[in-house]
C-alpha positions as a Markdown table, in Angstrom:
| # | Residue | x | y | z |
|---|---|---|---|---|
| 1 | Gln | 0.0 | 0.0 | 0.0 |
| 2 | Pro | 1.2 | 3.5 | -0.7 |
| 3 | Val | 2.4 | 5.4 | 2.4 |
| 4 | Pro | 1.2 | 9.0 | 2.6 |
| 5 | Leu | 4.1 | 11.5 | 3.1 |
| 6 | Glu | 1.9 | 13.9 | 5.0 |
| 7 | Gly | -0.5 | 13.0 | 7.8 |
| 8 | Ser | -4.1 | 14.1 | 7.9 |
| 9 | Asn | -4.7 | 17.7 | 9.0 |
| 10 | Ala | -8.0 | 16.7 | 10.7 |
| 11 | Ile | -8.6 | 14.8 | 13.8 |
| 12 | Ala | -11.5 | 12.9 | 15.4 |
| 13 | Ile | -12.5 | 13.6 | 19.0 |
| 14 | Leu | -13.6 | 10.3 | 20.6 |
| 15 | Phe | -15.5 | 9.9 | 23.8 |
| 16 | Arg | -15.4 | 6.7 | 25.8 |
| 17 | Val | -18.8 | 6.4 | 27.5 |
| 18 | Asn | -19.7 | 4.0 | 30.2 |
| 19 | Asn | -23.1 | 3.9 | 32.0 |
| 20 | Asn | -24.0 | 7.3 | 30.4 |
| 21 | Thr | -20.8 | 8.9 | 31.8 |
| 22 | Val | -17.9 | 10.1 | 29.7 |
| 23 | Glu | -14.8 | 8.5 | 31.1 |
| 24 | Lys | -12.2 | 9.4 | 28.5 |
| 25 | Ile | -11.7 | 12.0 | 25.7 |
| 26 | Arg | -9.1 | 11.3 | 23.0 |
| 27 | Gly | -8.1 | 12.9 | 19.8 |
| 28 | Phe | -6.9 | 10.8 | 16.8 |
| 29 | Ser | -5.8 | 11.7 | 13.3 |
| 30 | Leu | -8.3 | 10.7 | 10.7 |
| 31 | Ala | -5.5 | 8.7 | 9.0 |
| 32 | Cys | -5.1 | 6.6 | 12.1 |
| 33 | Pro | -6.7 | 3.1 | 12.0 |
| 34 | Leu | -8.9 | 2.6 | 15.1 |
| 35 | Asp | -9.8 | -0.6 | 16.8 |
| 36 | Ala | -12.7 | -0.3 | 19.2 |
| 37 | Gly | -12.2 | -3.8 | 20.5 |
| 38 | Gly | -15.6 | -4.9 | 19.6 |
| 39 | Leu | -17.3 | -2.2 | 21.6 |
| 40 | Pro | -20.3 | -0.3 | 20.2 |
| 41 | Phe | -19.0 | 2.7 | 18.1 |
| 42 | Ile | -21.2 | 5.6 | 17.2 |
| 43 | Trp | -19.7 | 8.0 | 14.6 |
| 44 | Leu | -21.1 | 11.5 | 14.5 |
| 45 | Thr | -20.4 | 13.7 | 11.5 |
| 46 | Gly | -21.2 | 17.3 | 10.6 |
| 47 | Val | -21.1 | 18.5 | 14.2 |
| 48 | Pro | -20.8 | 22.4 | 14.2 |
| 49 | Ala | -17.7 | 23.7 | 15.8 |
| 50 | Gln | -19.7 | 25.8 | 18.3 |
| 51 | Ser | -21.6 | 22.7 | 19.5 |
| 52 | Ser | -18.4 | 20.7 | 19.8 |
| 53 | Leu | -16.7 | 23.5 | 21.8 |
| 54 | Ala | -19.7 | 24.0 | 24.1 |
| 55 | Tyr | -19.8 | 20.3 | 24.9 |
| 56 | Leu | -16.1 | 20.1 | 25.6 |
| 57 | Glu | -16.2 | 23.2 | 27.8 |
| 58 | Lys | -18.3 | 21.4 | 30.3 |
| 59 | Phe | -15.6 | 18.8 | 30.8 |
| 60 | Ala | -12.8 | 21.4 | 30.8 |
| 61 | Thr | -14.5 | 23.3 | 33.7 |
| 62 | Ser | -16.2 | 20.7 | 35.7 |
| 63 | Ser | -14.0 | 17.6 | 35.5 |
| 64 | Ala | -10.8 | 16.7 | 37.3 |
| 65 | Gly | -7.5 | 15.3 | 36.2 |
| 66 | Asp | -7.0 | 13.7 | 32.8 |
| 67 | Leu | -10.6 | 14.3 | 31.6 |
| 68 | Ala | -10.3 | 18.0 | 32.0 |
| 69 | Gly | -6.9 | 18.0 | 30.4 |
| 70 | Ser | -8.1 | 16.0 | 27.5 |
| 71 | Ala | -11.0 | 18.3 | 26.9 |
| 72 | Ile | -8.7 | 21.3 | 26.9 |
| 73 | Phe | -6.5 | 19.6 | 24.4 |
| 74 | Ala | -9.5 | 18.8 | 22.2 |
| 75 | Ile | -10.6 | 22.4 | 22.3 |
| 76 | Ala | -7.2 | 23.6 | 21.2 |
| 77 | Gln | -7.3 | 21.4 | 18.1 |
| 78 | His | -10.3 | 23.2 | 16.7 |
| 79 | Ser | -9.5 | 25.4 | 13.8 |
| 80 | Asp | -12.5 | 27.6 | 14.3 |
| 81 | Pro | -11.7 | 31.1 | 15.9 |
| 82 | Ala | -14.3 | 30.4 | 18.5 |
| 83 | Ala | -11.8 | 28.1 | 20.1 |
| 84 | Asp | -9.5 | 31.1 | 20.7 |
| 85 | Thr | -12.3 | 32.9 | 22.4 |
| 86 | Leu | -13.1 | 29.9 | 24.6 |
| 87 | Leu | -9.5 | 29.3 | 25.6 |
| 88 | Ala | -9.1 | 33.0 | 26.5 |
| 89 | Arg | -12.1 | 32.6 | 28.7 |
| 90 | Leu | -10.7 | 29.4 | 30.4 |
| 91 | Val | -7.5 | 31.2 | 31.2 |
| 92 | Arg | -9.1 | 34.1 | 33.1 |
| 93 | Pro | -7.8 | 34.5 | 36.7 |
| 94 | Ser | -11.2 | 33.4 | 38.0 |
| 95 | Glu | -10.7 | 29.9 | 36.6 |
| 96 | Pro | -8.9 | 27.2 | 38.6 |
| 97 | Glu | -5.1 | 27.4 | 38.6 |
| 98 | Arg | -4.7 | 23.9 | 37.1 |
| 99 | Thr | -7.0 | 24.8 | 34.2 |
| 100 | Arg | -5.1 | 28.0 | 33.5 |
| 101 | Glu | -1.8 | 26.1 | 33.5 |
| 102 | Gln | -3.1 | 23.5 | 31.0 |
| 103 | Val | -4.7 | 26.1 | 28.7 |
| 104 | Ala | -1.5 | 28.2 | 28.7 |
| 105 | Phe | 0.5 | 25.3 | 27.2 |
| 106 | Trp | -1.9 | 24.8 | 24.3 |
| 107 | Leu | -2.1 | 28.6 | 23.7 |
| 108 | Gly | 1.6 | 28.5 | 22.8 |
| 109 | Ala | 1.6 | 25.0 | 21.2 |
| 110 | Ser | -1.2 | 25.3 | 18.7 |
| 111 | Arg | -3.1 | 28.7 | 18.7 |
| 112 | Gly | -0.7 | 30.9 | 16.7 |
| 113 | Ala | -1.0 | 34.7 | 17.0 |
| 114 | Pro | -4.2 | 34.7 | 19.1 |
| 115 | Gly | -2.5 | 32.3 | 21.5 |
| 116 | Val | 0.5 | 34.6 | 21.9 |
| 117 | Ala | -1.9 | 37.5 | 22.6 |
| 118 | Ala | -3.6 | 35.5 | 25.3 |
| 119 | Leu | -0.3 | 34.5 | 26.8 |
| 120 | Lys | 0.8 | 38.2 | 26.9 |
| 121 | Gln | -2.4 | 38.9 | 28.8 |
| 122 | Ile | -1.6 | 36.1 | 31.3 |
| 123 | Leu | 1.8 | 37.6 | 32.0 |
| 124 | Ala | 0.3 | 41.0 | 32.5 |
| 125 | Ser | -2.6 | 40.0 | 34.8 |
| 126 | Asp | -2.5 | 36.5 | 36.2 |
| 127 | Pro | -1.7 | 36.5 | 40.0 |
| 128 | Ser | -0.2 | 33.0 | 40.0 |
| 129 | Asp | 3.5 | 32.6 | 39.5 |
| 130 | Arg | 2.9 | 29.0 | 38.5 |
| 131 | Val | 0.5 | 30.0 | 35.7 |
| 132 | Arg | 2.9 | 32.7 | 34.5 |
| 133 | Asp | 5.7 | 30.2 | 34.5 |
| 134 | Lys | 3.6 | 28.0 | 32.2 |
| 135 | Ala | 2.9 | 31.0 | 30.0 |
| 136 | Val | 6.7 | 31.6 | 29.6 |
| 137 | Phe | 7.3 | 28.0 | 28.5 |
| 138 | Ala | 4.3 | 28.3 | 26.1 |
| 139 | Leu | 5.9 | 31.4 | 24.6 |
| 140 | Ser | 9.1 | 29.5 | 24.1 |
| 141 | Ile | 7.5 | 26.8 | 22.0 |
| 142 | Ser | 5.3 | 29.2 | 19.9 |
| 143 | Lys | 6.4 | 29.7 | 16.3 |
| 144 | Gln | 5.1 | 33.3 | 16.3 |
| 145 | Pro | 7.8 | 36.0 | 16.0 |
| 146 | Ala | 5.9 | 38.2 | 18.6 |
| 147 | Ala | 6.5 | 35.4 | 21.2 |
| 148 | Leu | 10.1 | 36.4 | 21.6 |
| 149 | Asp | 9.2 | 40.0 | 22.5 |
| 150 | Asp | 6.9 | 38.8 | 25.3 |
| 151 | Leu | 9.5 | 36.3 | 26.5 |
| 152 | Ile | 12.1 | 39.1 | 26.7 |
| 153 | His | 9.6 | 41.3 | 28.6 |
| 154 | Ala | 8.9 | 38.6 | 31.1 |
| 155 | Ala | 12.7 | 38.1 | 31.6 |
| 156 | Asn | 13.1 | 41.8 | 32.3 |
| 157 | Ser | 9.9 | 42.7 | 34.2 |
| 158 | Asp | 8.0 | 39.9 | 35.8 |
| 159 | Ala | 7.4 | 40.4 | 39.5 |
| 160 | Ser | 8.5 | 36.8 | 40.3 |
| 161 | Ser | 12.2 | 36.0 | 40.4 |
| 162 | His | 11.4 | 32.4 | 39.5 |
| 163 | Val | 9.4 | 33.5 | 36.4 |
| 164 | Arg | 12.2 | 35.9 | 35.3 |
| 165 | Ser | 14.7 | 33.0 | 35.7 |
| 166 | Gln | 12.6 | 30.6 | 33.7 |
| 167 | Ala | 12.2 | 33.2 | 30.9 |
| 168 | Leu | 16.0 | 33.6 | 30.8 |
| 169 | Phe | 16.4 | 29.8 | 30.5 |
| 170 | Trp | 14.0 | 29.5 | 27.6 |
| 171 | Leu | 15.5 | 32.5 | 25.9 |
| 172 | Ala | 18.8 | 30.7 | 25.9 |
| 173 | Gln | 17.3 | 27.8 | 24.0 |
| 174 | Lys | 16.3 | 30.2 | 21.2 |
| 175 | Ala | 19.8 | 31.8 | 21.1 |
| 176 | Gly | 20.2 | 34.9 | 18.9 |
| 177 | Lys | 21.4 | 38.4 | 19.6 |
| 178 | Arg | 18.3 | 39.7 | 21.4 |
| 179 | Ala | 18.2 | 36.6 | 23.6 |
| 180 | Ser | 21.9 | 36.9 | 24.7 |
| 181 | Glu | 21.5 | 40.7 | 25.3 |
| 182 | Thr | 18.6 | 40.1 | 27.6 |
| 183 | Ile | 20.5 | 37.4 | 29.5 |
| 184 | Thr | 23.6 | 39.6 | 30.0 |
| 185 | Asn | 21.4 | 42.5 | 31.0 |
| 186 | Ala | 19.9 | 40.4 | 33.7 |
| 187 | Ile | 23.3 | 39.5 | 35.0 |
| 188 | Arg | 24.1 | 43.2 | 35.2 |
| 189 | Asn | 20.8 | 44.6 | 36.5 |
| 190 | Asp | 18.5 | 42.1 | 38.0 |
| 191 | Pro | 18.2 | 42.8 | 41.8 |
| 192 | Asp | 18.0 | 39.1 | 42.7 |
| 193 | Thr | 21.2 | 37.0 | 43.0 |
| 194 | Ala | 19.2 | 33.8 | 42.2 |
| 195 | Val | 18.1 | 35.3 | 38.9 |
| 196 | Lys | 21.7 | 36.5 | 38.1 |
| 197 | Lys | 22.9 | 32.9 | 38.7 |
| 198 | Lys | 20.2 | 31.5 | 36.5 |
| 199 | Ala | 21.2 | 34.0 | 33.8 |
| 200 | Val | 24.8 | 32.7 | 34.0 |
| 201 | Phe | 23.5 | 29.2 | 33.5 |
| 202 | Ala | 21.5 | 30.5 | 30.5 |
| 203 | Leu | 24.7 | 31.8 | 29.0 |
| 204 | Ser | 26.1 | 28.3 | 29.3 |
| 205 | Gln | 23.2 | 27.0 | 27.2 |
| 206 | Leu | 24.0 | 29.4 | 24.3 |
| 207 | Pro | 26.1 | 28.1 | 21.4 |
| 208 | Lys | 29.7 | 28.1 | 22.6 |
| 209 | Asp | 31.0 | 30.8 | 20.3 |
| 210 | Glu | 28.4 | 33.0 | 21.8 |
| 211 | Gly | 28.2 | 31.9 | 25.4 |
| 212 | Val | 31.9 | 31.2 | 26.4 |
| 213 | Pro | 33.2 | 34.8 | 25.7 |
| 214 | Lys | 30.3 | 36.2 | 27.7 |
| 215 | Leu | 30.9 | 33.8 | 30.6 |
| 216 | Ile | 34.6 | 34.8 | 30.6 |
| 217 | Lys | 33.5 | 38.5 | 30.8 |
| 218 | Val | 31.2 | 37.7 | 33.7 |
| 219 | Ala | 34.0 | 35.9 | 35.5 |
| 220 | Gln | 36.3 | 38.9 | 34.9 |
| 221 | Thr | 34.0 | 41.7 | 35.8 |
| 222 | Gln | 31.0 | 40.6 | 38.0 |
| 223 | Arg | 31.2 | 42.0 | 41.5 |
| 224 | Asn | 28.9 | 39.6 | 43.1 |
| 225 | Pro | 31.1 | 36.6 | 44.2 |
| 226 | Glu | 28.3 | 34.1 | 43.9 |
| 227 | Val | 27.6 | 35.0 | 40.4 |
| 228 | Arg | 31.3 | 35.1 | 39.5 |
| 229 | Lys | 31.7 | 31.6 | 41.0 |
| 230 | Gln | 28.8 | 30.4 | 38.9 |
| 231 | Ala | 30.5 | 31.7 | 35.8 |
| 232 | Phe | 33.7 | 29.9 | 36.6 |
| 233 | Phe | 31.8 | 26.7 | 37.2 |
| 234 | Trp | 30.0 | 26.7 | 33.8 |
| 235 | Leu | 33.2 | 27.7 | 32.1 |
| 236 | Gly | 34.8 | 24.6 | 33.6 |
| 237 | Gln | 31.9 | 22.4 | 32.5 |
| 238 | Ser | 32.1 | 23.7 | 28.9 |
| 239 | Gln | 35.4 | 22.0 | 28.2 |
| 240 | Asp | 36.0 | 24.8 | 25.7 |
| 241 | Pro | 39.8 | 25.6 | 25.1 |
| 242 | Arg | 39.2 | 29.3 | 25.6 |
| 243 | Ala | 37.5 | 28.7 | 28.9 |
| 244 | Leu | 40.2 | 26.3 | 30.1 |
| 245 | Ala | 42.9 | 28.7 | 29.1 |
| 246 | Phe | 41.2 | 31.5 | 31.0 |
| 247 | Ile | 40.8 | 29.4 | 34.1 |
| 248 | Glu | 44.5 | 28.4 | 33.9 |
| 249 | Gln | 45.5 | 32.0 | 33.6 |
| 250 | Val | 43.5 | 32.9 | 36.7 |
| 251 | Leu | 44.9 | 30.0 | 38.7 |
| 252 | Thr | 48.6 | 30.7 | 37.8 |
| 253 | Lys | 48.5 | 34.5 | 38.5 |
């Protein structure tokens, strides 16, 4: 049989029902063969997006654990713009923290520009450090160019030192001039030593030609001894000849 080079761009949302109660929600590509194991299978077609979303919302807001998470995933797979509106509603501060965390992930993973706009709003107004932490990660996996701007803003300005640290870490995974400038700026200017140390670690995650010279500069110029010590540690871990030569020079002075 011919093997398709591209998978289906459509999925089916399946509900496992037992005793009139939905126990599981799963999404499968329409190209995926399904085996119901001999159980009765009812296939519904032509369901309007609005009806599908309204039905899934009930599980996203009133269920616990995997069922709620599966409903949120299924909502995020809808191409209809109404899904963006629903997800933005589910991520309001009045919703449970766990719901907001799960929604934040899918906003970055699959909702494009509207998702980034919603994540920006989370960073601006959500009172939970945990939710804003998830929003920072979601921005790091978004393919939208605007996500980088919001990630940089979080690294510079979030009220939580933990969220700023996480933003710096994810910036390092993206590399690039703007990312490295934000990281070095945090080492110079962030008031929290823990954030400075996380920024030094972030430098160690940059490509070596970019990160090693910056780590050497931190080791040479940083006044905070804890931060300077961190720079020396990551220089040693790099096994880069420039780093080892610098450390040898310092030790033999």
